[in-house]
C-alpha positions in Angstrom: 144.9 105.2 92.4 146.3 101.6 92.6 144.1 98.6 93.4 145.5 98.2 96.9 144.6 101.7 98.0 141.1 101.4 96.4 140.5 98.2 98.3 141.7 99.8 101.5 139.3 102.7 101.1 136.4 100.4 100.4 137.2 98.3 103.4 137.3 101.4 105.7 134.0 102.6 104.4 132.5 99.2 105.0 133.7 99.2 108.6 132.3 102.7 109.1 128.9 101.8 107.7 128.9 98.7 109.8 129.6 100.7 113.0 126.9 103.1 112.2 124.3 100.4 111.4 123.3 99.5 115.0 123.1 103.2 116.0 120.9 103.9 113.0 118.7 100.9 113.8 118.4 101.9 117.4 117.4 105.5 116.4 114.6 104.1 114.2 113.2 101.6 116.7 110.4 103.1 118.7 109.4 105.4 115.9 105.8 105.2 114.6 105.1 102.2 112.3 103.2 102.6 109.1 100.2 100.7 110.7 100.1 103.2 113.6 100.4 106.1 111.2 97.3 104.9 109.4 95.5 104.2 112.6 96.2 107.8 113.8 95.2 109.4 110.5 92.4 112.0 110.1 89.4 111.7 107.9 90.9 114.4 105.7 93.9 112.1 104.9 91.6 109.9 102.9 90.0 110.2 99.5 86.6 108.7 98.8 86.7 106.8 95.5 84.1 108.0 93.1 81.7 105.2 92.0 81.7 106.6 88.4 85.4 105.7 88.2 85.2 102.3 89.8 84.9 99.0 87.8 83.4 95.9 89.5 84.6 92.7 87.9 82.5 89.8 89.2 84.1 86.3 89.1 82.8 83.0 90.6 85.7 83.2 93.1 84.9 86.8 94.2 84.8 90.5 93.3 87.7 92.6 91.9 87.4 96.4 92.1 89.4 98.7 89.8 89.9 102.4 90.3 90.1 104.2 87.0 92.4 107.2 86.4 90.8 110.6 86.8 93.6 112.6 85.1 95.5 110.4 82.5 94.4 108.2 79.6 90.9 109.6 79.6 90.0 108.2 76.2 90.9 104.7 77.5 88.8 105.3 80.6 85.8 106.4 78.4 86.3 103.2 76.2 86.2 100.8 79.1 83.1 102.5 80.5 81.4 102.3 77.1 82.2 98.6 76.7 81.1 97.9 80.3 77.8 99.7 79.8 77.0 97.7 76.7 77.8 94.6 78.8 80.6 93.6 76.3 82.5 91.5 78.8 79.7 89.6 80.4 80.3 85.9 79.9 83.8 86.3 78.4 86.9 85.2 80.3 90.4 85.6 81.7 91.9 83.6 78.8 95.6 84.4 79.3 96.9 84.0 82.8 100.7 83.6 83.1 102.6 83.1 86.4 104.6 86.2 87.3 103.2 88.1 84.3 99.6 89.1 83.7 96.0 88.1 83.8 94.4 89.1 80.5 90.7 89.1 79.8 88.2 89.9 77.0 87.1 88.3 73.7 89.8 85.9 72.8 87.9 84.4 69.9 86.8 87.8 68.6 83.1 86.9 68.3 81.6 89.7 70.4 79.9 92.6 68.7 81.1 96.2 69.7 78.0 98.4 69.7 78.8 101.9 70.9 82.5 101.8 71.9 85.4 102.3 69.5 87.1 99.4 67.7 90.6 100.9 68.1 92.1 103.7 70.3 94.9 106.1 69.8 97.7 105.3 72.2 98.0 107.3 75.5 101.3 105.8 76.6 102.3 109.1 78.1 100.7 112.6 78.1 101.4 116.3 78.8 101.6 116.8 82.5 98.1 117.5 83.9 97.1 119.6 86.9 99.1 117.8 89.7 96.6 118.5 92.4 96.9 115.4 94.7 100.4 114.3 93.4 102.8 113.0 96.1 106.3 112.5 94.8 108.7 109.7 96.0 112.2 110.7 97.0 113.6 107.3 96.0 115.5 106.8 92.8 113.7 104.9 90.1 115.3 103.1 87.1 112.4 103.8 84.7 111.4 107.4 85.5 113.2 110.5 86.8 110.4 111.0 89.3 107.7 108.7 90.6 104.8 109.2 92.9 101.1 108.7 93.4 98.1 110.6 92.3 94.7 109.7 93.7 96.2 106.4 94.7 97.6 105.4 91.3 101.4 105.3 90.7 102.7 107.8 88.2 106.0 108.5 86.4 107.3 111.8 85.1 110.0 112.3 82.5 113.2 114.2 83.4 111.9 117.6 82.3 108.5 116.9 83.9 106.7 117.5 80.7 105.2 114.0 80.2 103.4 111.7 82.7 102.1 108.2 82.7 100.8 105.5 85.0 103.1 102.6 86.0 102.9 98.9 85.4 102.9 98.0 89.1 101.1 94.8 90.2 97.4 95.4 89.8 97.7 98.0 87.1 94.8 98.0 84.6 95.7 98.4 81.0 94.7 97.6 77.4 96.6 95.1 75.3 97.4 96.0 71.7 99.1 94.7 68.5 102.4 95.8 67.2 100.9 99.1 66.0 100.6 101.6 68.8 97.0 102.6 68.0 95.4 99.1 68.0 94.1 98.8 71.6 90.4 98.3 71.8 88.8 95.8 74.1 91.4 93.4 75.6 92.6 94.3 79.0 95.3 92.9 81.3 96.4 93.2 84.9 100.0 92.6 85.9 100.3 90.0 88.6 103.8 91.4 89.4 105.4 94.7 88.4 106.3 94.8 84.7 107.9 98.2 84.5 109.6 97.6 81.1 106.1 97.9 79.6 105.8 101.5 80.9 105.1 104.0 78.0 104.7 101.0 75.6 101.1 100.3 76.6 98.4 102.5 78.2 97.7 102.0 81.9 94.5 103.7 83.1 93.6 102.2 86.4 94.6 99.9 89.3 93.0 97.2 91.3 92.0 98.4 94.8 90.2 95.4 96.0 90.2 91.7 95.2 93.8 91.3 93.8 93.9 87.9 95.6 91.2 86.6 93.2 93.3 87.5 90.2 96.4 85.9 91.7 94.4 82.7 92.2 93.0 82.5 88.6 93.6 79.2 86.7 96.8 79.5 84.6 95.8 79.3 80.9 97.1 80.2 77.5 94.8 81.9 74.8 92.4 79.4 73.2 92.2 78.9 69.4 88.7 77.3 69.3 85.6 77.4 71.5 86.5 73.8 72.5 89.8 74.9 74.1 90.1 76.0 77.7 88.8 79.6 77.7 89.9 80.3 81.3 87.7 81.5 84.2 84.5 83.3 83.2 83.9 87.0 83.8 80.4 87.0 85.1 80.0 90.7 84.6 81.8 94.0 84.7 79.9 97.1 85.8 80.6 100.8 86.6 79.9 101.5 90.2 77.6 104.4 89.4 75.3 102.1 87.5 74.9 99.6 90.3 72.5 99.7 93.3 74.1 101.4 96.2 73.6 98.3 98.4 75.8 96.3 96.0 78.7 98.7 95.8 81.9 98.8 97.9 82.3 102.2 99.6 86.1 102.7 99.6 88.5 105.4 100.3 92.3 105.5 99.6 95.1 107.4 101.3 95.6 110.8 99.8 99.1 111.3 98.4 99.3 115.1 99.0 99.3 115.0 102.8 101.9 114.9 105.5 100.4 111.6 106.6 101.3 110.1 103.2 104.9 111.3 103.5 105.1 109.8 107.0 103.7 106.6 105.8 106.3 106.4 103.0 109.1 107.1 105.4 107.9 104.3 107.7 107.8 101.9 104.8 111.3 103.0 103.6 112.9 102.2 106.9 110.7 99.9 108.9 111.0 101.0 112.6 109.5 97.8 114.0 111.9 95.8 116.2 111.6 92.8 113.8 113.7 94.5 111.2 117.5 94.6 111.4 118.4 95.7 107.9 116.8 99.0 106.9 117.8 100.0 103.3 116.5 103.6 103.4 114.8 102.9 100.1 111.5 101.8 98.8 110.5 101.1 95.2 107.3 102.8 94.0 105.7 99.4 93.1 106.5 98.0 96.6 104.6 100.7 98.4 101.1 99.4 99.1 98.6 102.3 98.9 96.2 101.8 101.8 92.5 101.3 100.8 89.8 100.9 103.4 86.1 100.5 103.5 84.0 103.5 104.6 82.1 102.3 107.7 79.3 104.8 107.2 78.9 105.1 103.4 76.6 108.1 103.8 79.4 110.2 105.2 
């Protein structure tokens, strides 16, 4: 096929898509928005977050709440709980905060004693596929995984044969840093301020921020200190497991379940926004661009 014919075909296809665009937009307008879908959801569409799998990071500027994975990287989950329960992080800091990259916290000067937790962990970059109860797959193509979706509110990737699974480096992911050797993670954690998907399956993600991400975005930008006289960054007042805290001091939260029709409707509404404000609708959404709704439970006793 010569270049002239190819350009003619491309031109005709462009005119056809342009002619269909307004009709496609008109068909979408008036459909239910994502906000209305959530407003009309049932109580059964929401999953109450277990306090035994919530971390509360207290900063001078506010509280950050992290939901820990309940199916993947369970050795890392056990490690962060052990460190938290021995108050390892109290008084340490977010010592590495880089624009567009990560906020990293822990013991930059390596002076804190580890009492009951492990000094190093075996990597859990990806794992055999667990029981996928609660997994909601995304139909959209992804450049880093054959299949992506959400499980209990956390973004997940699957390999092409669906034999391995891992959590994704979306903004707000909670992961452990490491050295060059795979099995060197131990105490230092980081939270991406923007998606860093190239890190998927290279470090272990085992949670995600569900409240207070704005406090992390506002942290003072700082590079790791070399001495105690250098800027150590903003102080971590404390980190606690929700189950260890007085009930009055917890955040009672629930997240949209990903195994429901409401979730699929929500994804569709975010993929092609039906609101009149939008003129271009790409019929696509990236897994990291889908905000998983989290809301406070008005009656925590329910």
